[in-house]
C-alpha positions as semicolon CSV with decimal commas, in nm:
position;residue;x (nm);y (nm);z (nm)
1;M;-8,438;-13,812;-5,369
2;S;-8,331;-13,638;-5,050
3;C;-8,606;-13,504;-4,827
4;F;-8,408;-13,478;-4,506
5;S;-8,325;-13,128;-4,389
6;S;-8,130;-12,976;-4,098
7;L;-7,903;-13,277;-4,078
8;R;-7,606;-13,243;-3,847
9;A;-7,375;-13,449;-3,632
10;S;-7,386;-13,358;-3,264
11;L;-7,062;-13,488;-3,119
12;A;-7,060;-13,511;-2,742
13;P;-6,770;-13,708;-2,594
14;L;-6,846;-13,888;-2,268
15;L;-6,505;-14,012;-2,160
16;L;-6,475;-14,291;-1,904
17;L;-6,126;-14,425;-1,839
18;A;-6,042;-14,765;-1,696
19;L;-5,699;-14,913;-1,643
20;A;-5,656;-15,270;-1,758
21;G;-5,421;-15,417;-1,501
22;C;-5,045;-15,419;-1,531
23;D;-5,022;-15,435;-1,908
24;Q;-5,035;-15,056;-1,935
25;T;-5,348;-15,046;-2,145
26;T;-5,662;-14,846;-2,086
27;T;-6,016;-14,826;-2,219
28;A;-6,244;-14,528;-2,263
29;T;-6,602;-14,480;-2,380
30;F;-6,758;-14,180;-2,549
31;N;-7,073;-14,092;-2,740
32;V;-7,116;-13,996;-3,104
33;G;-7,449;-13,820;-3,156
34;M;-7,639;-13,757;-3,480
35;E;-7,959;-13,562;-3,535
36;A;-8,182;-13,562;-3,843
37;S;-8,502;-13,383;-3,938
38;L;-8,749;-13,489;-4,205
39;S;-8,986;-13,228;-4,349
40;T;-9,265;-13,300;-4,594
41;E;-9,217;-12,951;-4,735
42;D;-8,950;-13,119;-4,949
43;F;-9,192;-13,373;-5,095
44;S;-9,291;-13,292;-5,452
45;V;-9,620;-13,484;-5,447
46;P;-9,842;-13,321;-5,712
47;E;-10,096;-13,083;-5,559
48;A;-10,354;-13,225;-5,802
49;L;-10,356;-13,533;-5,575
50;R;-10,440;-13,330;-5,265
51;E;-10,799;-13,333;-5,142
52;E;-10,925;-13,143;-4,838
53;T;-11,158;-13,339;-4,610
54;A;-11,315;-13,283;-4,268
55;S;-11,048;-13,504;-4,111
56;G;-10,757;-13,338;-4,293
57;P;-10,593;-13,348;-4,636
58;R;-10,604;-13,683;-4,817
59;V;-10,453;-13,831;-5,132
60;R;-10,726;-13,788;-5,390
61;E;-10,865;-14,104;-5,550
62;L;-10,817;-13,979;-5,902
63;A;-10,947;-14,196;-6,185
64;C;-10,697;-14,257;-6,462
65;D;-10,867;-14,477;-6,722
66;G;-10,724;-14,333;-7,041
67;V;-10,611;-14,017;-6,859
68;P;-10,245;-13,955;-6,755
69;C;-10,181;-13,922;-6,382
70;P;-10,021;-13,602;-6,250
71;S;-9,662;-13,702;-6,183
72;T;-9,312;-13,565;-6,125
73;A;-8,966;-13,713;-6,179
74;E;-8,901;-13,718;-5,802
75;A;-9,246;-13,846;-5,705
76;P;-9,381;-14,063;-5,988
77;V;-9,749;-14,154;-5,993
78;V;-9,878;-14,455;-6,187
79;C;-10,220;-14,579;-6,289
80;T;-10,310;-14,888;-6,086
81;A;-10,649;-15,055;-6,121
82;G;-10,790;-14,735;-6,268
83;I;-10,671;-14,510;-5,982
84;C;-10,366;-14,279;-5,971
85;D;-10,129;-14,430;-5,713
86;P;-9,805;-14,259;-5,597
87;E;-9,511;-14,498;-5,619
88;P;-9,311;-14,568;-5,300
89;L;-9,036;-14,312;-5,235
90;T;-8,687;-14,388;-5,104
91;I;-8,537;-14,099;-4,908
92;S;-8,168;-14,076;-4,821
93;A;-7,917;-13,813;-4,713
94;Q;-7,582;-13,760;-4,548
95;V;-7,592;-13,670;-4,178
96;G;-7,367;-13,377;-4,095
97;D;-7,001;-13,355;-4,195
98;V;-6,714;-13,602;-4,179
99;V;-6,670;-13,740;-3,825
100;D;-6,312;-13,785;-3,698
101;L;-6,318;-14,023;-3,402
102;D;-5,964;-13,929;-3,304
103;E;-6,077;-13,570;-3,262
104;L;-6,366;-13,684;-3,044
105;A;-6,120;-13,874;-2,827
106;G;-5,887;-13,573;-2,813
107;D;-5,931;-13,535;-2,437
108;L;-5,741;-13,863;-2,403
109;D;-5,422;-13,730;-2,565
110;D;-5,258;-13,678;-2,228
111;V;-5,335;-14,035;-2,121
112;V;-5,351;-14,264;-2,424
113;G;-5,045;-14,297;-2,646
114;E;-5,202;-14,499;-2,927
115;I;-5,554;-14,631;-2,986
116;D;-5,546;-15,001;-3,076
117;S;-5,911;-15,098;-3,115
118;L;-6,266;-14,968;-3,120
119;E;-6,597;-15,139;-3,036
120;I;-6,955;-15,018;-3,076
121;L;-7,130;-15,090;-2,747
122;E;-7,481;-14,972;-2,830
123;V;-7,680;-14,734;-3,048
124;N;-8,000;-14,569;-2,925
125;Y;-8,254;-14,338;-3,084
126;Q;-8,504;-14,078;-2,965
127;V;-8,792;-13,932;-3,167
128;S;-8,842;-13,600;-2,990
129;R;-9,090;-13,436;-3,229
130;N;-9,325;-13,586;-3,484
131;T;-9,603;-13,392;-3,653
132;L;-9,606;-13,613;-3,963
133;T;-9,945;-13,719;-4,094
134;I;-9,790;-14,028;-4,257
135;P;-9,590;-14,322;-4,121
136;V;-9,219;-14,360;-4,195
137;E;-9,074;-14,700;-4,278
138;D;-8,768;-14,842;-4,098
139;V;-8,492;-14,579;-4,088
140;E;-8,152;-14,724;-4,180
141;I;-7,842;-14,572;-4,020
142;L;-7,540;-14,623;-4,246
143;W;-7,169;-14,545;-4,225
144;G;-6,911;-14,503;-4,497
145;P;-6,559;-14,379;-4,572
146;A;-6,498;-14,006;-4,547
147;G;-6,497;-13,982;-4,926
148;A;-6,836;-14,149;-4,977
149;A;-7,073;-13,920;-5,166
150;S;-7,401;-14,106;-5,104
151;V;-7,555;-14,420;-4,958
152;D;-7,482;-14,594;-5,288
153;A;-7,107;-14,526;-5,275
154;S;-6,854;-14,806;-5,243
155;G;-6,785;-14,906;-4,884
156;V;-7,109;-14,775;-4,734
157;Q;-7,263;-15,030;-4,494
158;R;-7,572;-15,043;-4,278
159;L;-7,496;-14,985;-3,912
160;G;-7,845;-15,043;-3,777
161;V;-8,216;-14,976;-3,809
162;V;-8,460;-14,751;-3,625
163;P;-8,799;-14,930;-3,629
164;A;-9,080;-14,786;-3,841
165;I;-9,231;-14,469;-3,694
166;A;-9,608;-14,428;-3,689
167;A;-9,766;-14,098;-3,785
168;G;-9,747;-13,851;-3,497
169;S;-9,568;-14,091;-3,259
170;T;-9,260;-14,017;-3,048
171;G;-9,046;-14,229;-2,820
172;E;-8,705;-14,385;-2,779
173;G;-8,537;-14,722;-2,790
174;A;-8,243;-14,927;-2,909
175;V;-8,129;-14,930;-3,270
176;Q;-8,117;-15,285;-3,402
177;L;-7,749;-15,323;-3,492
178;D;-7,641;-15,489;-3,815
179;D;-7,371;-15,737;-3,711
180;A;-7,183;-15,720;-4,041
181;G;-7,199;-15,342;-4,059
182;S;-7,091;-15,301;-3,698
183;A;-6,797;-15,539;-3,746
184;G;-6,708;-15,358;-4,068
185;F;-6,703;-15,026;-3,882
186;T;-6,461;-15,166;-3,625
187;S;-6,241;-15,326;-3,891
188;Y;-6,230;-15,007;-4,098
189;Y;-6,125;-14,806;-3,793
190;E;-5,856;-15,052;-3,691
191;T;-5,708;-15,116;-4,035
192;T;-5,789;-14,825;-4,268
193;A;-5,893;-14,485;-4,133
194;H;-6,052;-14,308;-3,837
195;R;-6,273;-14,068;-4,034
196;F;-6,631;-14,157;-4,131
197;K;-6,950;-14,026;-4,286
198;F;-7,296;-14,122;-4,169
199;F;-7,614;-14,147;-4,375
200;V;-7,983;-14,219;-4,323
201;R;-8,226;-14,392;-4,557
202;T;-8,596;-14,459;-4,525
203;G;-8,910;-14,478;-4,736
204;I;-9,273;-14,372;-4,753
205;D;-9,564;-14,515;-4,948
206;L;-9,864;-14,288;-5,003
207;M;-10,197;-14,458;-5,060
208;P;-10,501;-14,327;-5,251
209;A;-10,754;-14,201;-4,991
210;G;-10,473;-14,208;-4,731
211;A;-10,330;-13,907;-4,549
212;F;-10,154;-13,645;-4,761
213;P;-9,799;-13,583;-4,629
214;E;-9,765;-13,290;-4,389
215;G;-9,547;-13,215;-4,086
216;E;-9,194;-13,275;-3,962
217;L;-8,995;-13,539;-3,774
218;D;-8,688;-13,497;-3,550
219;V;-8,486;-13,804;-3,453
220;A;-8,158;-13,821;-3,260
221;V;-7,924;-14,121;-3,267
222;T;-7,649;-14,178;-3,009
223;M;-7,373;-14,433;-3,065
224;R;-7,163;-14,533;-2,763
225;V;-6,818;-14,663;-2,852
226;R;-6,529;-14,802;-2,650
227;I;-6,167;-14,764;-2,746
228;T;-5,867;-14,952;-2,611
229;G;-5,515;-14,812;-2,623
230;S;-5,176;-14,801;-2,461
231;L;-5,093;-14,561;-2,179
232;L;-4,838;-14,287;-2,228
């Protein structure tokens, strides 16, 4: 189920050149930016589970002994200990279009003859807006080949994780990089292709008597990479 909307890649090269001695090589760094928005308008939680209270809408504690729970294919609800309980939801989506790192490094064409290697230096995130009434679990940032259709496609790997985001909270910090996924990204660039897709995946778990999902979340992720190549 995909509940992310307004997903796009914001590609902002930040080029910093450095000569590497007399061996006629050079390095450069630039940023690859991604922005994603999550809106609960896309959640198909049955309205029969919504209950208005003085402190805001809540998930109704609906008894289900011998009575089917209101449920949908995208947001199943099961009977647990006599109460209708929404099952945890996994949410995933592609971020933007295919990213061509050679195009991002295009300003180097007059300086660098051939790019030999690429290294991810750091990945940071910023939650700039959060009106969600529910917490969001860890947000996985994933990369895959340009032909990957979803997070489940062959070759898709986890790049890193944005820590769980509390309801209504904002802030920024470092994405916890996945060593294997980061190394795989570098290896894929150096041996296979320079075009990638990026994805996000997270989850929510609604609780009976807990907050009913409302609001939106905007999060930006910036990946700083360094390339090494030969001078023209």
